[in-house]
C-alpha positions as CSV (number, residue, x, y, z in Angstrom):
1,M,-3.2,42.2,30.2
2,E,-3.1,40.1,27.1
3,D,-5.5,40.0,24.5
4,S,-7.7,36.8,24.4
5,T,-6.9,36.5,20.7
6,A,-3.3,36.5,21.2
7,A,-3.4,34.1,23.7
8,K,-5.3,31.6,21.5
9,L,-2.9,32.1,18.6
10,R,0.1,31.8,20.4
11,S,1.0,28.1,19.3
12,L,-0.9,28.3,15.8
13,R,1.7,28.1,13.2
14,C,0.8,29.1,9.6
15,P,-0.9,26.1,7.9
16,F,0.3,27.3,4.5
17,C,3.9,28.2,4.9
18,E,4.5,26.7,8.2
19,V,7.2,29.1,8.9
20,Y,6.0,31.6,11.5
21,E,3.0,31.3,14.3
22,L,-0.2,33.3,13.6
23,R,-0.4,36.7,14.8
24,P,-3.5,38.9,15.7
25,F,-4.7,41.0,13.0
26,D,-8.1,43.0,13.2
27,R,-10.9,41.5,15.0
28,D,-11.2,37.9,15.3
29,S,-8.6,37.2,12.4
30,A,-4.8,36.3,12.2
31,R,-2.3,37.0,9.7
32,C,1.2,35.1,9.0
33,P,4.1,37.4,9.2
34,S,5.8,35.3,6.8
35,C,3.5,34.6,3.8
36,G,0.9,37.4,4.5
37,I,-2.1,35.0,4.5
38,S,-5.0,36.4,6.5
39,L,-7.0,33.6,8.5
40,R,-10.6,34.4,9.8
41,G,-14.1,33.0,10.7
42,A,-14.6,29.3,10.4
43,L,-11.0,28.2,9.3
44,L,-9.5,30.0,12.3
45,R,-12.0,28.5,14.8
46,T,-11.3,25.2,13.4
47,L,-7.6,25.7,14.0
48,R,-7.8,27.1,17.4
49,Q,-10.2,23.6,18.2
50,I,-7.3,21.6,16.8
51,A,-4.6,23.3,18.8
52,E,-6.7,22.8,21.8
53,L,-6.9,19.1,21.5
54,P,-5.0,16.9,23.8
55,E,-2.1,15.1,21.8
56,A,-2.8,11.8,20.3
57,I,-0.5,8.7,20.8
58,G,-1.0,6.1,18.4
59,R,-1.3,2.4,19.8
60,H,0.3,1.2,16.8
61,A,3.2,3.5,15.3
62,C,4.7,2.7,12.0
63,E,8.4,2.5,11.5
64,C,8.5,5.6,9.4
65,G,7.5,7.6,11.9
66,Q,3.5,7.7,11.5
67,P,2.0,7.8,15.0
68,E,-0.9,5.9,14.1
69,M,-1.5,2.9,11.8
70,R,-5.1,2.3,10.6
71,R,-6.8,-1.0,11.3
72,L,-8.4,-2.6,8.5
73,P,-11.6,-5.0,8.8
74,D,-9.4,-8.0,8.2
75,G,-7.0,-6.9,11.1
76,V,-4.2,-5.8,9.2
77,Y,-2.9,-2.2,10.1
78,L,-2.2,0.0,7.3
79,C,0.0,3.0,7.5
80,P,-1.5,6.0,5.7
81,A,1.8,7.7,5.3
82,C,4.1,5.0,3.8
83,G,1.5,2.3,2.9
84,S,3.1,-0.6,4.6
85,E,1.0,-3.3,6.4
86,V,1.7,-4.8,9.5
87,M,-0.2,-8.3,10.6
88,P,-1.4,-8.4,14.1
89,I,0.6,-10.7,16.4
90,S,-2.6,-12.3,18.0
91,P,-5.7,-13.1,16.1
92,P,-8.5,-10.1,16.4
């Protein structure tokens, strides 16, 4: 039978080095085998919650690869990654 901590950590990659997936270490904690960083408590719970979210698909993707541009109050879409702005096709 698989440990519940191991099952929840299966797809969590180390947020610091991004090399390996986190491995269970001690009670309610995880460690990266690459950089040795240990995560526990609120940070580990937050990462688990993020990993359980459904994948978001942006309505207005940018050409740079950013999945979703932000809509500004004037109706213009701004890419948070590259800073490009796009005017909407129809008025808001």
